[in-house]
C-alpha positions in Angstrom: -14.5 -16.6 -13.8 -12.7 -15.6 -17.0 -9.5 -17.6 -17.7 -6.2 -15.8 -17.3 -7.7 -13.0 -15.2 -5.1 -11.9 -12.7 -6.2 -13.1 -9.2 -4.9 -12.2 -5.8 -3.7 -15.4 -4.2 -1.5 -14.2 -1.4 -1.4 -11.3 1.1 1.3 -10.1 3.5 1.6 -7.0 5.5 3.8 -5.1 8.0 1.6 -2.4 9.6 0.4 -1.1 12.9 -1.7 -4.3 13.1 1.6 -6.3 13.1 3.4 -8.5 10.6 0.8 -10.9 9.2 0.3 -13.4 6.4 -3.3 -13.3 5.0 -6.2 -11.1 5.9 -5.8 -8.8 8.9 -8.3 -9.8 11.7 -10.7 -6.9 12.1 -9.9 -4.9 15.3 -10.0 -1.4 16.6 -6.6 0.2 16.5 -5.6 3.3 18.5 -2.8 5.6 17.4 0.1 5.6 19.7 2.4 8.3 21.1 5.7 8.5 19.3 7.6 5.5 20.6 10.7 5.7 22.8 12.7 3.9 20.0 12.0 6.9 17.7 13.9 10.0 18.9 11.3 12.6 17.9 11.8 15.6 20.2 8.4 17.1 19.4 6.4 19.7 21.3 3.8 18.1 23.4 1.6 15.2 22.3 2.0 13.8 18.8 0.2 10.7 17.8 0.4 8.4 14.8 -0.3 4.8 13.7 3.1 3.2 14.0 4.6 -0.2 13.4 5.9 -1.7 16.6 9.6 -2.5 16.4 10.4 -6.1 15.6 13.2 -8.3 14.3 12.6 -9.1 10.6 14.8 -12.2 11.0 12.1 -13.6 13.4 9.6 -13.5 10.5 11.9 -14.5 7.7 14.7 -16.9 8.6 18.2 -15.7 7.9 17.1 -12.2 6.8 19.8 -9.6 7.3 18.6 -6.0 7.5 21.2 -4.1 9.5 22.2 -1.8 6.7 18.7 -1.5 5.2 16.2 1.3 5.5 13.1 0.2 7.4 11.1 0.4 4.2 13.3 -2.2 2.5 13.2 -4.4 5.6 9.4 -4.2 5.8 9.1 -4.9 2.0 11.2 -8.1 2.4 9.0 -9.3 5.3 5.7 -8.4 3.6 6.7 -10.0 0.3 7.9 -13.2 2.0 4.6 -13.4 4.0 2.5 -12.9 0.8 4.5 -15.7 -1.0 4.0 -17.9 2.0 0.2 -17.1 2.1 -0.1 -17.9 -1.6 1.5 -21.3 -1.0 4.1 -20.8 -3.7 7.3 -22.8 -3.8 9.7 -20.6 -5.7 11.9 -23.6 -6.4 9.3 -24.8 -8.8 8.8 -21.4 -10.5 10.6 -19.8 -13.5 12.0 -16.8 -11.7 12.6 -15.0 -14.9 8.8 -14.8 -15.1 8.2 -13.3 -11.7 7.7 -9.5 -11.5 8.1 -7.2 -8.6 6.2 -3.9 -8.6 6.7 -1.5 -5.7 4.8 1.7 -4.9 5.9 4.4 -2.5 5.2 8.0 -1.9 8.5 9.0 -0.1 10.9 6.1 -0.7 13.7 5.3 1.8 13.5 8.5 3.7 15.3 7.4 6.8 18.6 6.6 5.1 18.2 9.4 2.7 18.0 11.8 5.6 21.0 10.2 7.2 23.0 10.4 4.0 22.3 14.1 3.5 22.9 15.0 7.1 26.3 13.3 6.9 27.1 15.3 3.8 26.1 18.5 5.5 28.3 17.8 8.5 31.3 16.1 6.8 31.2 17.2 3.2 30.5 14.9 0.3 33.8 13.1 0.7 32.9 12.2 4.2 29.6 10.4 3.5 29.3 6.6 3.8 29.3 5.2 0.2 27.6 2.0 1.5 24.5 4.1 2.6 24.0 5.8 -0.8 22.5 2.9 -2.7 20.0 2.4 0.1 18.6 5.9 -0.4 17.3 5.0 -3.9 13.5 4.7 -4.2 13.7 1.4 -6.0 15.9 -0.2 -3.3 13.0 -2.1 -1.7 11.9 -3.7 -5.0 15.6 -4.7 -5.7 16.0 -6.3 -2.3 12.8 -8.3 -2.7 14.1 -9.6 -6.1 17.6 -10.3 -4.7 16.3 -12.2 -1.6 14.1 -14.5 -3.7 16.2 -14.7 -6.9 13.5 -13.1 -9.0 14.7 -12.0 -12.4 11.5 -10.7 -14.1 10.3 -7.1 -14.6 11.2 -5.0 -11.6 9.3 -1.7 -11.4 9.0 1.1 -8.8 6.0 3.5 -9.0 6.6 6.7 -7.0 3.9 9.3 -7.5 1.2 11.4 -6.0 -2.3 10.2 -5.1 -2.6 6.6 -6.5 0.8 5.0 -6.6 -0.6 1.8 -5.0 -3.4 1.5 -7.5 -1.0 2.2 -10.4 1.2 -0.6 -9.2 -1.7 -3.1 -9.2 -2.7 -2.0 -12.7 0.8 -2.4 -13.9 1.1 -5.9 -12.5 -2.2 -6.9 -14.0 -1.0 -5.6 -17.4 2.2 -7.6 -17.2 0.2 -10.8 -16.5 -2.4 -10.2 -19.1 0.2 -9.5 -21.8 2.2 -12.6 -21.0 5.2 -10.6 -19.7 5.1 -12.3 -16.3 3.5 -15.4 -14.8 3.5 -14.1 -11.3 3.7 -10.6 -9.8 4.5 -9.4 -6.3 2.9 -6.0 -5.7 3.9 -3.9 -2.7 3.1 -0.5 -1.5 4.0 1.5 1.6 6.0 4.1 3.4 7.7 4.8 6.7 6.9 7.7 9.0 9.8 9.8 10.2 10.0 13.0 12.1 10.7 15.2 9.1 7.7 13.7 7.2 5.5 14.2 10.3 6.7 17.8 10.5 5.9 18.3 6.8 2.4 17.1 7.3 2.1 19.4 10.3 3.4 22.4 8.4 1.1 21.7 5.5 -1.9 21.6 7.9 -2.9 18.1 6.9 -3.0 16.5 10.4 -6.2 15.6 12.2 -6.9 17.2 15.6 -6.7 13.6 16.8 -2.9 13.8 16.5 -2.9 16.2 19.5 -5.9 15.3 21.5 -7.0 11.7 22.3 -10.5 12.9 23.1 -11.1 13.5 19.5 -10.0 10.1 18.3 -13.5 8.6 18.1 -14.3 11.3 15.4 -11.0 10.8 13.5 -12.7 9.5 10.4 -14.9 12.6 10.3 -12.0 14.9 9.5 -10.7 15.7 6.1 -7.2 15.7 7.7 -5.7 12.5 8.9 -3.6 10.7 11.5 -0.3 9.6 9.8 0.5 6.0 9.5 3.2 3.7 8.2 3.6 0.2 6.9 4.0 -2.0 3.7 1.4 -4.3 2.2 2.0 -7.0 -0.4 -0.1 -9.0 -2.8 0.7 -11.9 -5.0 -1.0 -11.8 -8.4 -1.1 -14.7 -10.9 -3.3 -15.8 -13.8 -6.5 -17.5 -12.9 -6.5 -21.2 -13.5 -2.7 -21.5 -13.6 -2.8 -23.7 -10.5 -5.1 -24.7 -7.7 -4.9 -21.7 -5.3 -7.0 -19.6 -3.0 -8.5 -16.5 -4.5 -9.0 -13.3 -2.5 -10.1 -11.3 -5.6 -10.1 -11.3 -9.4 -8.8 -8.1 -11.1 -11.2 -7.6 -14.0 -9.9 -4.2 -15.2 -8.3 -1.1 -14.1 -7.9 2.5 -15.2 -6.3 5.7 -14.0 -6.3 9.3 -15.4 -5.0 12.7 -14.4 -8.0 14.4 -15.8 -11.3 13.9 -17.7 -14.7 12.6 -16.5 -14.1 9.9 -13.8 -17.7 8.8 -13.6 -18.1 8.3 -17.4 -14.7 6.6 -17.7 -15.3 4.2 -14.8 -18.8 3.2 -16.0 -17.3 2.4 -19.4 -14.7 0.3 -17.7 -17.3 -1.6 -15.7 -19.3 -2.5 -18.8 -22.6 -2.6 -17.0 -21.5 -4.6 -14.0 -23.6 -4.0 -10.9 -21.4 -3.1 -7.9 -22.0 -4.5 -4.5 -19.1 -2.9 -2.8 -16.9 0.2 -3.2 -13.6 0.3 -1.3 -12.6 4.0 -1.0 -8.8 4.4 -1.0 -9.2 8.0 0.0 -5.4 8.9 -0.2 -5.5 10.8 3.0 -9.1 12.1 3.0 -11.7 10.0 4.7 -14.3 8.8 2.1 -17.3 10.4 3.8 -15.6 13.8 3.8 -14.1 13.7 0.3 -15.3 14.0 -3.3 -14.9 10.3 -3.4 -18.2 9.6 -1.8 -20.3 11.6 -4.3 -18.3 10.0 -7.1 -18.9 6.6 -5.8 -22.7 7.3 -5.6 -22.8 8.6 -9.1 -21.1 5.5 -10.4 -23.0 2.8 -8.4 -26.2 4.4 -7.3 -27.5 4.1 -3.7 -27.4 0.4 -3.3 -23.7 -0.4 -3.2 -22.0 -0.6 0.2 -19.3 2.0 0.5 -16.3 1.1 2.7 -14.6 4.3 3.9 -10.8 4.1 4.7 -10.0 3.1 8.2 -8.0 5.7 10.0 -4.9 3.6 10.0 -5.1 3.2 6.2 -6.0 6.8 5.4 -2.8 7.8 7.1 -0.8 6.1 4.3 -1.8 9.0 2.1 -0.3 7.9 -1.3 0.2 4.2 -1.0 -2.6 3.0 1.2 -4.6 1.2 -1.5 -3.3 -2.3 -0.8 -3.9 -1.9 2.9 -7.4 -0.4 2.3 -8.2 -3.4 0.2 -6.9 -5.9 2.7 -8.9 -4.3 5.5 -12.1 -4.1 3.4 -11.8 -7.8 2.5 -11.2 -8.6 6.2 -14.4 -7.0 7.4 -16.9 -7.3 4.6 -18.8 -10.1 2.7 -16.5 -11.0 -0.2 -18.9 -12.1 -2.9 -20.0 -9.8 -5.7 -18.5 -7.0 -7.9 -16.3 -4.4 -6.1 -14.5 -1.2 -7.1 -11.3 0.0 -5.5 -11.6 3.8 -6.0 -9.2 6.7 -5.4 -9.3 10.4 -6.5 -7.0 13.3 -6.8 -8.4 16.8 -7.1 -11.5 17.3 -9.2 -10.8 15.0 -12.1 -7.9 12.7 -11.4 -8.8 9.1 -10.4 -7.8 5.5 -10.2 -10.3 2.7 -10.3 -9.8 -1.1 -10.2 -12.8 -3.4 -10.9 -12.7 -6.5 -8.7 -14.7 -9.7 -8.6 -14.8 -11.2 -5.2 -15.4 -15.0 -4.9 
């Protein structure tokens, strides 16, 4: 392994699989009906991959989340679990050298909706000023830093198609250039009734959302079953201490246009891929341009891991969960590529070395 390569030493997640430190045990997950705790007055059956309600304080001692959006609360839990999994004692770390990079597609939509509904009903002067700061997209990253006393770079990536991959690339860049000695990378979103209705109006939902008989074929549809959750990774330079390694990040690249296959081959530098993890950003790998791109890059021999339905439903921020699930269910040794596309020419690719 090359010295100073960023490595993934810790994993934490809050997802439909539960709140977990480390890899997620492989298991079949069924989407659920909208829960009784979520007042979605929809027409007939509506299904999604949802996080079961839980008390964040039961996972992180002393955590207070009463005024927080669920996204911020989940980010706090996922980050704490990832730090725990990495075996890091923050009391021994220079916290000015710890970065937090958070990726999201929609941000804190629950409290944003609540704030604007309050403004519509009561006027701007009647809104709750305490709620407003919690509507900001960078609130989850700020809460993670505040909880753990982290004073390094604090960055939020909010964008279409590969926000999660962009956050990983940004974190790796900070470590490689000596701007941070440790990085906590998070990505995720919550699912609310308005977001679900938007997916529905845009005709993006799989038939499995309405008919359980079609669930077995969910990954065969270009459309998807919505999901929610937050995943977190701890990145640090290789060789900085004795630590477990889930993956080494050798290089990463993203572009909004151009020739993806040529650019990615150049990035790989002749490496022979054993595994391609397709972060399809909403479209199952087998039914998207991602599969043909993967074959053009790696040839017929590399194993291609399509997104599990629960991860495909995190349309813009599922990369971290895709990676965790792929590492949970596949042999880990060899060269791997985390791959996402947007349209015809946009792409994000991260070259990984798996121990």
